[in-house]
C-alpha positions, 0 to 999 in steps of 0.5 A: 500500500505504501508503494501504491500511495507513493505512486499515486501521490508522486509529483508529476514532471513538468511537461514541455510547452508543445505537449501542453499545447497538443493536449489542449488542441486534442481536447478542443478537437474532441469538443468541436469536431462533430463525430468526435463530440458525438462519442466523447459527449458520453463522458460529459453525461457521466459527469452530469449525472454523477453531479446530480447524484452527489448533490442529491446525497449531499442535500439529504436525498436518497439516490435511487439510481442513474441511467445513461442512454446511447443518445448521450442523455441520462436520468438520475432518480432520487427520493425526497421532497419534490420541492425545496432547496435540496431539489433545487441544488440537485437539479442545478448540479448537472450542467455545472458538474463537468466544469467543477470536476474539471476545475478540481482536477485542474487544481491537482494538475497545478499542484503537480499531481496529475497522476493523483487526478487520474486516480481520483477520477477512477475512484469516482467512476467506481463509486458511480458504477454502483448506482448505474441501473441500465446496461448501456450506462454500465458499459459506458462507465466501464469503458471510460474507467478502463481507459483511465485505468489503462493510462494510470497503470501502463503509460509512462509518467510523462504520458500519464501527465499528458493524458491528465491534461487532455482530460482536464481541458476536455471537461473544462471546454465541454461543459460550456458547450453542453449549456449552449446545446441546451439553450439551442434545444430550448429555442427549437422546441419546448423542453419541460424535462430539462434541468433549466425548465425543472428549476423554473418550475421549482423557483419561478425564475425563468429557465433562461436565467438558469441557463445563464447561471450554468454558463457563468459557472462553467465559463468561470471554471474554464477561466480559473482552471486554465489559469491553474493548468498554465501557471 
């Protein structure tokens, strides 16, 4: 265990500038390129629904399960009061989940603990796996976890750090895009089941205001996370 802990908590070597740039560009491609985004968006859905689950537990609700679907949508079911602050926090957490997760991982990268950031993601995926209630969700989390595990177990330390940078940039960049997609969908047709519209019913604050709040948090996470990663 001491050897394992030493490996997880080891300080990552500084990466050359071209590696940092390549990691950011690869993450940007995963977010902007249509075919790549169609695949990589599943990882954002995992973070989104996981954030709903964490918020539900932190606010005293009982988490009943999480489902992930092949169209990159998902559902988190929790039991408790159908209204009130706990439900508001739970509904709000989804669209800021990926951004805040990326921000936390960026803090670890900025402190030189890229390997620790990957292992933290692996632990979170393992905990999420316990709450998955459908086959596609199980497959999606297992594949994502296997990819992170392979990087932490077999890649050299420098490549692990590079992989961690790609993951962090991806989370930080993907979060605002999902908010933009949400509002684009809301403009095209009614979306009564969206997080923003559920929050509107819970609080009587217009859904557009909640969309703006999601975007402010995610852009703030991107700005602060970028600063931590690059300094």
